[in-house]
C-alpha positions in Angstrom: -50.6 -37.6 -81.1 -47.6 -38.2 -79.0 -47.4 -39.5 -75.4 -48.4 -37.2 -72.6 -45.6 -36.0 -70.5 -46.2 -35.9 -66.7 -44.3 -33.1 -65.1 -42.8 -34.1 -61.7 -44.2 -32.2 -58.7 -41.5 -30.9 -56.3 -41.5 -32.8 -53.1 -41.2 -29.6 -51.0 -44.4 -28.2 -52.5 -46.3 -31.3 -51.4 -45.2 -31.1 -47.8 -45.9 -27.3 -47.7 -49.4 -27.7 -49.0 -50.1 -30.5 -46.5 -48.8 -28.3 -43.6 -51.0 -25.5 -44.7 -54.0 -27.8 -44.9 -53.4 -29.0 -41.4 -52.9 -25.5 -39.9 -56.0 -24.0 -41.5 -58.6 -25.9 -39.3 -56.6 -25.2 -36.2 -56.4 -21.5 -37.0 -60.1 -21.3 -37.7 -60.9 -23.1 -34.4 -58.7 -20.7 -32.5 -60.3 -17.6 -34.1 -63.7 -19.0 -33.3 -62.8 -19.6 -29.7 -61.3 -16.1 -29.3 -64.4 -14.5 -30.9 -66.6 -16.2 -28.2 -64.6 -14.6 -25.4 -65.7 -11.0 -24.5 -62.7 -8.8 -24.1 -62.6 -6.0 -21.6 -62.5 -2.7 -23.6 -60.0 -1.3 -21.0 -57.7 -4.4 -21.3 -54.6 -3.9 -23.5 -54.6 -5.6 -26.9 -53.0 -9.0 -27.0 -53.7 -9.7 -23.3 -56.5 -11.9 -21.8 -59.5 -10.4 -20.2 -59.0 -10.0 -16.4 -61.3 -11.8 -14.0 -64.3 -10.0 -12.6 -62.8 -9.8 -9.1 -59.6 -8.4 -10.4 -61.5 -5.8 -12.5 -63.6 -4.8 -9.5 -60.5 -4.4 -7.3 -58.9 -2.2 -9.9 -62.0 -0.1 -10.2 -62.2 0.4 -6.5 -58.5 1.4 -6.3 -59.0 3.9 -9.1 -62.1 5.2 -7.3 -60.3 5.7 -4.0 -57.4 7.4 -5.7 -57.7 11.2 -5.8 -58.2 12.2 -9.4 -57.7 16.0 -9.0 -56.0 18.5 -6.8 -59.3 19.6 -5.5 -60.3 16.1 -4.4 -56.9 15.6 -2.7 -57.1 18.8 -0.8 -60.7 17.9 0.3 -59.4 14.6 1.6 -56.6 16.3 3.5 -59.1 18.7 5.1 -61.3 15.8 6.2 -58.4 14.0 7.7 -57.2 17.1 9.5 -60.7 17.8 10.8 -60.9 14.2 12.1 -57.6 14.5 13.8 -58.6 17.7 15.5 -61.8 16.1 16.7 -59.8 13.2 18.2 -57.5 15.7 19.9 -60.4 17.7 21.3 -62.0 14.5 22.8 -58.6 13.5 24.2 -58.2 16.8 25.9 -61.5 16.2 27.6 -60.8 12.5 28.5 -57.0 12.5 28.9 -56.5 9.8 26.3 -52.8 9.7 25.7 -53.0 8.4 22.2 -54.4 11.5 20.6 -53.1 14.3 22.9 -51.0 17.1 21.3 -47.3 16.6 21.4 -46.8 19.1 24.2 -49.1 17.1 26.5 -47.9 13.6 25.7 -45.7 11.4 27.9 -45.7 10.2 31.5 -43.6 13.2 32.6 -46.1 15.8 31.4 -49.0 13.7 32.9 -47.3 13.6 36.3 -46.7 17.4 36.1 -50.4 18.0 35.3 -51.5 15.7 38.1 -49.2 17.4 40.6 -50.6 20.8 39.8 -54.2 19.6 39.8 -53.9 17.8 43.2 -53.2 21.0 45.1 -54.3 24.6 45.6 -52.2 27.1 43.7 -52.2 30.8 44.4 -51.8 31.6 40.8 -55.1 30.0 39.8 -57.0 32.6 41.8 -55.2 35.5 40.1 -58.0 36.2 37.6 -60.9 36.6 40.2 -58.6 38.5 42.6 -57.6 40.8 39.7 -61.2 41.6 39.0 -61.8 42.5 42.7 -58.7 44.7 42.8 -59.8 46.4 39.5 -63.2 47.2 40.9 -61.7 48.6 44.2 -59.3 50.8 42.2 -62.2 52.3 40.2 -64.0 53.5 43.3 -63.1 57.2 43.9 -62.2 56.7 47.5 -58.6 57.2 48.5 -58.6 54.5 51.2 -60.1 51.9 48.9 -57.6 52.7 46.1 -54.8 52.3 48.6 -56.2 48.9 49.7 -56.4 47.9 46.0 -52.8 48.8 45.4 -51.7 46.9 48.5 -53.7 43.8 47.5 -52.2 43.9 44.1 -48.7 43.8 45.5 -49.6 41.1 48.0 -51.1 38.9 45.2 -48.1 39.3 43.0 -45.6 38.4 45.8 -47.7 35.4 46.8 -47.9 34.1 43.3 -44.1 34.4 42.8 -43.3 32.7 46.1 -45.8 29.9 45.5 -44.6 29.3 42.0 -40.9 29.1 43.2 -41.8 26.6 45.9 -44.0 24.6 43.6 -41.4 24.4 40.9 -38.7 23.4 43.4 -40.8 20.5 44.8 -42.0 19.4 41.4 -38.5 19.3 40.0 -37.4 17.1 42.9 -40.4 14.7 42.5 -39.8 14.4 38.8 -36.1 13.5 39.4 -37.2 10.8 41.8 -39.9 9.4 39.6 -38.3 9.7 36.2 -34.5 9.6 36.6 -33.8 8.2 33.1 -36.3 10.2 31.1 -36.1 13.7 29.7 -37.7 16.3 32.0 -36.9 19.3 30.0 -39.7 22.0 30.1 -41.9 20.0 32.5 -41.6 22.5 35.4 -42.4 25.5 33.1 -45.3 23.5 31.6 -46.7 22.8 35.1 -46.4 26.4 36.2 -48.2 27.7 33.2 -51.0 25.3 34.0 -51.2 26.6 37.6 -52.0 30.0 36.2 -55.3 28.7 34.8 -58.4 28.2 36.7 -59.0 24.5 37.4 -62.2 24.2 35.4 -60.5 25.8 32.3 -57.5 23.6 32.2 -56.8 21.4 29.2 -56.4 18.4 29.3 -59.0 18.2 32.0 -57.8 17.4 35.5 -57.8 13.6 36.1 -57.1 13.8 39.9 -59.0 15.4 42.8 -57.5 18.0 45.1 -55.5 16.4 47.9 -55.0 13.2 45.9 -51.4 12.1 45.7 -50.4 11.7 42.0 
């Protein structure tokens, strides 16, 4: 029986085995730690689970975002309805923030106040037209002639009063707002003068005889 030969072990094999033995406990510990953490099923793979506050904020943002065309159109209708309600209230109170575009601005407000502070012949056109119509329906020649004459007189008075009002208002606007656009303000005021005071929108904010 001859002597036993001992085969030399490669030095690299020894170091690799030792490195594997050192890494094995660390890997087992890391896997154990990861298994104890609950991962959000919605979180992408390979990423840490988000905090509860972050997850709640994400859920709220997702809930507030319209998920369908029907929901988006419903939200638009609600916003449009709320805006119309604000405009309706502003027309009654004169709140400048929510008035329609045609009524906004200091120039338009002054034009409204100028008309509302005085008597205008045009605002009595509707009741006078009713009286003239009744007189014209009566089968009496003299009353029909009177109705026709009243009709002509009313039209002439409205035209003259509108011309005078427009001229004075234009002058006052030029004095009060020399550096602002006054385009369309006189026509806007004359159209308002054709309406009865109680039916005007926005509602009158000055009394008759009060200087605007």
